[in-house]
ZAMARGU-4260 file (C-alpha; in steps of 0.2 Angstrom, whole numbers, plus 5000, padded with zeros to 4 digits):
<rodrens>
0) 5471/5552/5660 | 5455/5562/5663 | 5439/5555/5670 | 5422/5559/5662 | 5419/5572/5677
5) 5436/5580/5674 | 5432/5581/5656 | 5416/5590/5658 | 5423/5602/5671 | 5438/5607/5659
10) 5426/5609/5644 | 5416/5621/5655 | 5432/5630/5659 | 5436/5630/5641 | 5420/5638/5636
15) 5422/5651/5649 | 5440/5655/5644 | 5435/5657/5626 | 5421/5669/5630 | 5432/5679/5641
20) 5446/5679/5628 | 5433/5685/5614 | 5428/5699/5626 | 5447/5704/5630 | 5444/5700/5649
25) 5457/5686/5652 | 5469/5692/5665 | 5485/5685/5674 | 5472/5677/5687 | 5467/5665/5673
30) 5485/5659/5669 | 5485/5643/5679 | 5468/5638/5672 | 5474/5642/5654 | 5488/5630/5656
35) 5478/5617/5663 | 5465/5618/5649 | 5478/5619/5636 | 5487/5603/5643 | 5470/5594/5643
40) 5467/5598/5625 | 5484/5593/5619 | 5481/5576/5627 | 5464/5575/5618 | 5472/5579/5602
45) 5489/5571/5602 | 5486/5556/5614 | 5468/5552/5612 | 5466/5558/5594 | 5449/5565/5598
50) 5450/5584/5600 | 5435/5593/5609 | 5439/5610/5601 | 5444/5616/5584 | 5462/5620/5580
55) 5458/5639/5579 | 5450/5639/5596 | 5465/5631/5604 | 5477/5643/5595 | 5467/5658/5602
60) 5469/5651/5620 | 5487/5647/5617 | 5490/5665/5611 | 5481/5672/5626 | 5493/5662/5637
65) 5508/5667/5628 | 5503/5685/5629 | 5500/5684/5648 | 5517/5675/5651 | 5526/5688/5641
70) 5518/5702/5651 | 5522/5693/5667 | 5538/5683/5665 | 5538/5678/5684 | 5522/5668/5681
75) 5530/5658/5667 | 5533/5639/5672 | 5544/5627/5663 | 5530/5615/5660 | 5519/5628/5652
80) 5513/5623/5634 | 5521/5639/5628 | 5538/5633/5633 | 5540/5618/5621 | 5549/5628/5608
85) 5566/5635/5613 | 5570/5653/5607 | 5588/5648/5601 | 5597/5635/5590 | 5604/5620/5599
90) 5623/5622/5598 | 5627/5604/5601 | 5620/5588/5608 | 5630/5583/5624 | 5633/5564/5627
95) 5624/5557/5642 | 5623/5540/5650 | 5607/5530/5651 | 5602/5525/5669 | 5600/5507/5662
100) 5608/5501/5646 | 5596/5501/5630 | 5600/5484/5624 | 5595/5477/5607 | 5581/5464/5605
105) 5584/5447/5599 | 5573/5444/5584 | 5565/5431/5573 | 5557/5429/5556 | 5548/5413/5560
110) 5536/5404/5572 | 5549/5390/5576 | 5561/5403/5584 | 5546/5410/5595 | 5543/5392/5601
115) 5561/5390/5605 | 5561/5407/5614 | 5546/5401/5624 | 5554/5384/5629 | 5570/5393/5635
120) 5560/5405/5645 | 5549/5392/5653 | 5564/5382/5658 | 5573/5396/5666 | 5557/5402/5676
125) 5552/5384/5679 | 5534/5388/5673 | 5523/5377/5662 | 5514/5391/5653 | 5520/5409/5652
130) 5509/5425/5650 | 5515/5437/5637 | 5512/5455/5632 | 5512/5457/5613 | 5514/5474/5605
135) 5519/5482/5589 | 5537/5485/5585 | 5537/5503/5580 | 5548/5508/5565 | 5555/5524/5572
140) 5570/5531/5582 | 5572/5525/5600 | 5572/5537/5614 | 5574/5537/5633 | 5565/5550/5644
145) 5569/5554/5662 | 5556/5562/5674 | 5560/5568/5691 | 5547/5575/5704 | 5534/5574/5690
150) 5544/5585/5678 | 5553/5580/5661 | 5571/5583/5664 | 5580/5574/5650 | 5577/5566/5633
155) 5591/5556/5624 | 5594/5545/5609 | 5598/5527/5610 | 5616/5530/5604 | 5627/5515/5608
160) 5615/5508/5621 | 5625/5514/5635 | 5627/5532/5630 | 5616/5543/5619 | 5614/5561/5614
165) 5605/5573/5625 | 5591/5580/5614 | 5579/5587/5627 | 5576/5603/5618 | 5570/5593/5603
170) 5560/5581/5613 | 5550/5595/5621 | 5543/5599/5603 | 5534/5582/5602 | 5517/5586/5609
175) 5512/5568/5613 | 5526/5569/5626 | 5520/5578/5642 | 5531/5590/5650 | 5524/5585/5667
180) 5518/5568/5672 | 5511/5564/5689 | 5523/5550/5693 | 5522/5554/5712 | 5504/5547/5711
185) 5512/5530/5709 | 5524/5532/5723 | 5539/5537/5711 | 5552/5550/5713 | 5561/5546/5697
190) 5557/5536/5681 | 5566/5532/5665 | 5555/5527/5651 | 5559/5520/5634 | 5550/5523/5618
195) 5550/5527/5599 | 5548/5543/5590 | 5538/5541/5574 | 5532/5551/5559 | 5515/5546/5554
200) 5512/5540/5536 | 5501/5555/5533 | 5514/5568/5540 | 5528/5559/5531 | 5519/5561/5514
205) 5516/5579/5517 | 5535/5581/5522 | 5540/5572/5506 | 5528/5583/5495 | 5537/5598/5502
210) 5554/5591/5498 | 5547/5587/5480 | 5542/5606/5478 | 5559/5611/5482 | 5567/5598/5470
215) 5575/5589/5484 | 5575/5570/5485 | 5562/5562/5497 | 5567/5553/5513 | 5566/5534/5511
220) 5555/5530/5525 | 5546/5538/5541 | 5560/5531/5552 | 5574/5541/5543 | 5563/5556/5544
225) 5560/5554/5563 | 5578/5550/5566 | 5585/5565/5556 | 5572/5577/5563 | 5578/5573/5581
230) 5596/5579/5576 | 5590/5596/5569 | 5597/5610/5579 | 5583/5622/5576 | 5569/5617/5588
235) 5556/5627/5578 | 5559/5617/5563 | 5558/5601/5574 | 5541/5607/5580 | 5535/5609/5561
240) 5538/5591/5557 | 5524/5584/5568 | 5533/5570/5576 | 5524/5558/5587 | 5530/5546/5601
245) 5525/5529/5608 | 5531/5525/5625 | 5532/5507/5629 | 5544/5502/5643 | 5548/5508/5661
250) 5566/5504/5662 | 5571/5511/5679 | 5563/5520/5694 | 5566/5526/5711 | 5553/5526/5725
255) 5547/5541/5735 | 5552/5539/5753 | 5538/5532/5764 | 5527/5529/5749 | 5520/5512/5743
260) 5523/5507/5725 | 5508/5505/5714 | 5505/5487/5709 | 5505/5493/5690 | 5523/5491/5691
265) 5522/5472/5694 | 5518/5468/5675 | 5523/5475/5659 | 5505/5477/5653 | 5502/5486/5670
270) 5516/5498/5666 | 5509/5502/5649 | 5492/5506/5657 | 5501/5517/5670 | 5510/5526/5656
275) 5493/5529/5647 | 5485/5535/5663 | 5500/5547/5666 | 5496/5555/5649 | 5509/5546/5638
280) 5504/5538/5621 | 5508/5520/5625 | 5502/5505/5615 | 5487/5500/5626 | 5475/5499/5612
285) 5487/5488/5601 | 5494/5477/5615 | 5487/5460/5619 | 5490/5449/5635 | 5490/5431/5630
290) 5493/5414/5638 | 5505/5402/5629 | 5516/5405/5613 | 5503/5398/5601 | 5491/5412/5605
295) 5506/5424/5603 | 5510/5417/5585 | 5492/5418/5580 | 5491/5436/5585 | 5507/5441/5576
300) 5500/5434/5560 | 5484/5443/5563 | 5493/5459/5566 | 5504/5457/5551 | 5489/5456/5539
305) 5484/5473/5546 | 5500/5483/5545 | 5496/5493/5530 | 5480/5499/5538 | 5489/5507/5552
310) 5493/5526/5552 | 5511/5523/5556 | 5525/5510/5551 | 5529/5495/5560 | 5541/5481/5556
315) 5536/5467/5567 | 5529/5463/5585 | 5538/5463/5601 | 5534/5448/5613 | 5538/5451/5632
320) 5536/5440/5647 | 5522/5450/5656 | 5527/5447/5674 | 5541/5459/5679 | 5547/5447/5693
325) 5549/5433/5679 | 5558/5446/5668 | 5571/5449/5682 | 5573/5430/5685 | 5577/5428/5666
330) 5589/5443/5666 | 5599/5448/5650 | 5614/5444/5640 | 5627/5458/5636 | 5617/5460/5619
335) 5598/5458/5623 | 5585/5454/5637 | 5581/5435/5639 | 5563/5440/5642 | 5559/5448/5626
340) 5560/5444/5607 | 5555/5454/5591 | 5545/5444/5578 | 5550/5453/5562 | 5537/5454/5547
345) 5542/5450/5529 | 5556/5460/5524 | 5553/5476/5513 | 5571/5477/5509 | 5581/5468/5496
350) 5598/5469/5488 | 5600/5470/5469 | 5613/5475/5455 | 5613/5492/5448 | 5614/5488/5430
355) 5612/5506/5422 | 5607/5524/5425 | 5595/5532/5412 | 5592/5551/5412 | 5574/5557/5409
360) 5569/5575/5405 | 5553/5581/5413 | 5541/5595/5407 | 5550/5609/5417 | 5567/5603/5410
365) 5573/5594/5425 | 5584/5580/5422 | 5581/5565/5433 | 5593/5550/5434 | 5584/5533/5435
370) 5592/5518/5441 | 5589/5502/5432 | 5592/5487/5443 | 5589/5468/5442 | 5571/5466/5446
375) 5568/5461/5464 | 5552/5458/5474 | 5550/5470/5489 | 5534/5471/5499 | 5523/5462/5486
380) 5529/5473/5472 | 5543/5469/5459 | 5555/5484/5458 | 5566/5487/5442 | 5567/5506/5441
385) 5571/5518/5455 | 5572/5537/5454 | 5589/5544/5460 | 5582/5562/5460 | 5598/5572/5456
390) 5617/5571/5454 | 5620/5574/5473 | 5611/5558/5478 | 5622/5548/5466 | 5638/5556/5474
395) 5632/5556/5492 | 5628/5537/5491 | 5644/5533/5481 | 5634/5524/5468 | 5643/5515/5453
400) 5636/5505/5439 | 5638/5487/5444 | 5636/5490/5462 | 5626/5479/5474 | 5613/5491/5482
405) 5601/5489/5496 | 5584/5494/5491 | 5569/5498/5502 | 5550/5500/5500 | 5540/5505/5515
410) 5521/5505/5514 | 5515/5515/5499 | 5532/5524/5498 | 5541/5524/5482 | 5556/5512/5480
415) 5572/5520/5486 | 5591/5515/5486 | 5596/5515/5504 | 5615/5513/5500 | 5628/5504/5490
420) 5638/5490/5497 | 5656/5495/5491 | 5663/5480/5501 | 5656/5469/5487 | 5664/5478/5473
425) 5676/5467/5461 | 5684/5481/5452 | 5673/5480/5437 | 5661/5494/5442 | 5660/5510/5432
430) 5658/5528/5438 | 5641/5536/5434 | 5643/5551/5423 | 5630/5564/5424 | 5627/5572/5407
435) 5633/5590/5403 | 5620/5591/5389 | 5602/5587/5387 | 5600/5568/5383 | 5585/5572/5372
440) 5589/5589/5362 | 5608/5591/5366 | 5607/5608/5373 | 5619/5612/5387 | 5611/5609/5405
445) 5611/5622/5418 | 5609/5622/5437 | 5604/5637/5447 | 5614/5640/5463 | 5600/5637/5474
450) 5594/5621/5466 | 5600/5603/5466 | 5593/5599/5449 | 5601/5601/5432 | 5589/5608/5419
455) 5587/5609/5400 | 5582/5627/5396 | 5576/5623/5379 | 5557/5625/5380 | 5556/5617/5363
460) 5565/5601/5369 | 5555/5586/5363 | 5554/5578/5380 | 5548/5594/5388 | 5535/5597/5374
465) 5528/5579/5376 | 5527/5580/5395 | 5519/5597/5394 | 5505/5591/5382 | 5502/5576/5394
470) 5500/5588/5409 | 5489/5600/5399 | 5477/5587/5394 | 5476/5578/5411 | 5461/5576/5422
475) 5464/5590/5434 | 5470/5602/5420 | 5460/5603/5404 | 5453/5586/5406 | 5453/5580/5387
480) 5448/5562/5388 | 5454/5550/5374 | 5470/5560/5372 | 5480/5550/5385 | 5499/5548/5386
485) 5500/5534/5373 | 5490/5543/5360 | 5500/5559/5363 | 5517/5550/5361 | 5510/5542/5345
490) 5503/5558/5337 | 5520/5567/5342 | 5530/5553/5333 | 5519/5554/5318 | 5520/5573/5317
495) 5502/5576/5320 | 5505/5585/5336 | 5520/5596/5340 | 5515/5608/5354 | 5500/5613/5365
500) 5491/5623/5352 | 5492/5608/5341 | 5479/5599/5351 | 5466/5610/5344 | 5472/5608/5326
505) 5474/5589/5325 | 5472/5581/5308 | 5457/5570/5311 | 5456/5564/5293 | 5474/5556/5296
510) 5470/5550/5313 | 5455/5541/5306 | 5467/5530/5296 | 5476/5523/5311 | 5472/5506/5318
515) 5460/5508/5334 | 5453/5524/5329 | 5435/5521/5322 | 5422/5534/5319 | 5415/5534/5337
520) 5432/5536/5345 | 5436/5551/5333 | 5420/5559/5337 | 5422/5557/5356 | 5440/5564/5355
525) 5434/5579/5345 | 5420/5582/5357 | 5432/5581/5372 | 5444/5594/5364 | 5430/5605/5359
530) 5423/5605/5377 | 5440/5609/5385 | 5439/5626/5376 | 5426/5631/5389 | 5436/5626/5404
535) 5438/5640/5417 | 5454/5650/5417 | 5460/5643/5433 | 5461/5626/5425 | 5470/5633/5410
540) 5483/5641/5422 | 5486/5624/5430 | 5487/5616/5413 | 5501/5627/5408 | 5513/5618/5420
545) 5520/5634/5428 | 5533/5628/5441 | 5526/5628/5459 | 5509/5633/5453 | 5496/5620/5459
550) 5477/5620/5458 | 5475/5631/5473 | 5488/5644/5467 | 5480/5643/5450 | 5463/5648/5457
555) 5471/5663/5466 | 5479/5669/5450 | 5463/5667/5441 | 5453/5677/5454 | 5465/5691/5452
560) 5462/5696/5434 | 5449/5699/5421 | 5459/5692/5407 | 5473/5679/5409 | 5486/5690/5399
565) 5484/5704/5412 | 5497/5694/5422 | 5511/5699/5410 | 5509/5717/5417 | 5510/5711/5435
570) 5527/5715/5444 | 5534/5703/5457 | 5527/5715/5471 | 5510/5714/5463 | 5511/5695/5464
575) 5517/5694/5482 | 5502/5704/5487 | 5491/5689/5482 | 5485/5677/5495 | 5497/5663/5499
580) 5509/5668/5485 | 5527/5668/5492 | 5544/5674/5483 | 5547/5657/5475 | 5530/5656/5467
585) 5529/5674/5462 | 5546/5673/5454 | 5541/5658/5443 | 5524/5666/5438 | 5533/5682/5434
590) 5546/5673/5423 | 5533/5663/5414 | 5522/5678/5409 | 5537/5688/5404 | 5543/5675/5391
595) 5537/5680/5374 | 5535/5662/5368 | 5523/5658/5382 | 5513/5674/5378 | 5513/5669/5360
600) 5506/5652/5365 | 5492/5659/5375 | 5487/5671/5361 | 5487/5656/5349 | 5476/5646/5361
605) 5464/5661/5362 | 5463/5662/5343 | 5459/5644/5343 | 5444/5647/5354 | 5450/5644/5372
610) 5443/5655/5385 | 5456/5668/5393 | 5443/5680/5399 | 5437/5678/5416 | 5418/5677/5420
615) 5407/5677/5435 | 5410/5659/5438 | 5429/5661/5438 | 5429/5677/5448 | 5418/5669/5461
620) 5410/5686/5465 | 5391/5687/5467 | 5380/5672/5467 | 5369/5664/5480 | 5384/5658/5490
625) 5394/5674/5490 | 5404/5677/5505 | 5401/5660/5513 | 5414/5646/5516 | 5411/5627/5513
630) 5419/5611/5517 | 5414/5593/5511 | 5415/5577/5521 | 5410/5559/5518 | 5402/5552/5502
635) 5388/5563/5494 | 5372/5554/5488 | 5373/5561/5470 | 5387/5573/5468 | 5405/5570/5465
640) 5416/5580/5478 | 5425/5589/5464 | 5408/5594/5456 | 5401/5600/5472 | 5417/5611/5476
645) 5415/5618/5458 | 5397/5623/5461 | 5403/5632/5477 | 5415/5643/5467 | 5404/5645/5453
650) 5391/5653/5465 | 5403/5665/5474 | 5407/5654/5489 | 5425/5649/5495 | 5432/5632/5499
655) 5441/5629/5515 | 5453/5614/5518 | 5449/5611/5537 | 5437/5613/5550 | 5439/5630/5559
660) 5429/5644/5566 | 5430/5652/5549 | 5419/5639/5542 | 5401/5643/5538 | 5394/5626/5531
665) 5400/5608/5532 | 5391/5597/5519 | 5391/5580/5527 | 5388/5564/5517 | 5388/5546/5522
670) 5403/5539/5532 | 5408/5557/5537 | 5423/5556/5548 | 5433/5567/5561 | 5428/5583/5551
675) 5410/5581/5556 | 5414/5577/5574 | 5425/5593/5575 | 5412/5604/5567 | 5399/5598/5580
680) 5409/5606/5593 | 5409/5623/5585 | 5392/5631/5587 | 5394/5644/5572 | 5396/5630/5559
685) 5380/5624/5551 | 5380/5606/5546 | 5370/5602/5531 | 5365/5588/5519 | 5368/5588/5500
690) 5350/5592/5497 | 5351/5608/5509 | 5367/5613/5500 | 5358/5612/5483 | 5344/5622/5490
695) 5356/5636/5495 | 5362/5637/5477 | 5345/5637/5469 | 5336/5648/5483
</rodrens>
């Protein structure tokens, strides 16, 4: 932990180092200062969640240190910020013994059990009223850390409680775990610390989004993601996953000779405070020290109502007798300590029967199996359908029709079948047969070697056509309001709409005869369709539904051409030269624009009045904001965020996704958050209001 005076001093050092680095004047004499400064900023970012410099500035200092250490290997230290990521793959995870067994916790789902736990603890300690420390029960992967002489020497999984896997290399990738902790300050020579490795909800969503882009099934929950990441043999890959760690127990320690132990070690809450002061992320902000079990029960109920607002998953609260001497007095069984109990929140898992599997065809031809189960309430939602993603998931989980399955829903994550329960089978279950032909059009399915998904390659397949039309008209694409999914399916069934160009040839005289379509709704729909013809070509590119092409990539492609059909003349090499376009995206775009059916569709759309030519607005060249970068935060007084961003691009500016030294303007509205705080620390960024932003455009 850093005092205010230390913080000011290190910030002054930071400024000096950044200036020296910009001038190319950093030398090996600065190496220790660089390491100290970088450790401080890691602590502010990963522990305090309150960075004092921008990511870009941190990266520049990190690169300067790495360069110095490479030029002077003898000056490199094992606790340097550059030494987290190992250079080689981990060959194996050796088995190691814990200094003290990692026992399970006794648990409860109701207040009566907590009252009974309190009664037994008071009887054994002969105490009228016990003091408890209550903290969240983190839903992650348990770890054990050992520090000796202030240095991290080992990290291990829980394993069987007595022995676990040595995962030290992967533990070093978690930036909320310090490589050095000043335990000698507390009179300690060695310490074993217990904790939980987590993946935040935000990082978990990002990770699952990446899996979805690769047509891979998402992980069920952040716990599985964290546990699986710890077993990866490539430390660089572990580093990319942005794991976090909460440390919540001192399980063992040895005293330095002739040193006096700090009194923090006399209580559990004191140990948590000590860990926080040492630079660990311990639950000091979440914990509460309470007298008596009734206060504990009230706090557990209060915290349960807030669980969905937390940035990470928890599945309950842990109640621990706070006094360490009383903990020792209570002791433990062979299974769990008598001085602690877990109060579990309402279950977000349930069992159900797998009744059937349906196969749905998406707009890119992907065939997705969908499990139909007996409806079951989980986490406040009744679940009846669950995506199985691909054939491999069915095989890996050994699913059969008629199986009893364990279903989970964590937070806002989609429902997921955790596993089947084959021990409950009665012999009447049936194997799930994955189709060899498209369930909609009957064409033979294909699966590229590098993919896990079977696809229907018939672009005229009815299911694909309908899904493509739905996507084409969606809000972020051509934004044709009034032509929602239900109407598209109805018009398709009635023969009024057969493909994307057909949107602009709808028989409104026939539609007007349908129930629910009065004169006003017809006029509104006609207007929306007509207005969509003027949409910029980046929206049209996104609307085409090209695989791997999102809104940002669509803008990149739009900025590269004067007419959309120029892309048919682009080679793979040409596409790879464009910003942020890799081989997978380039291959998909190249394939799309070298398919004659797709070119013919675009020609029809142009003939029907859609804009395929680029203009000043699309190209973002010239304009009052030319060459300037912008980012928006908070709620703007009059403009929608999307409209303001469109105005930037229309006037030649460029949008950034985060605060960095490359940002020129941060437009801040009401309730601006961390972006505003970060921007204040970078002097080159101008923080402006909406009115000032509009003034720049109209100047």
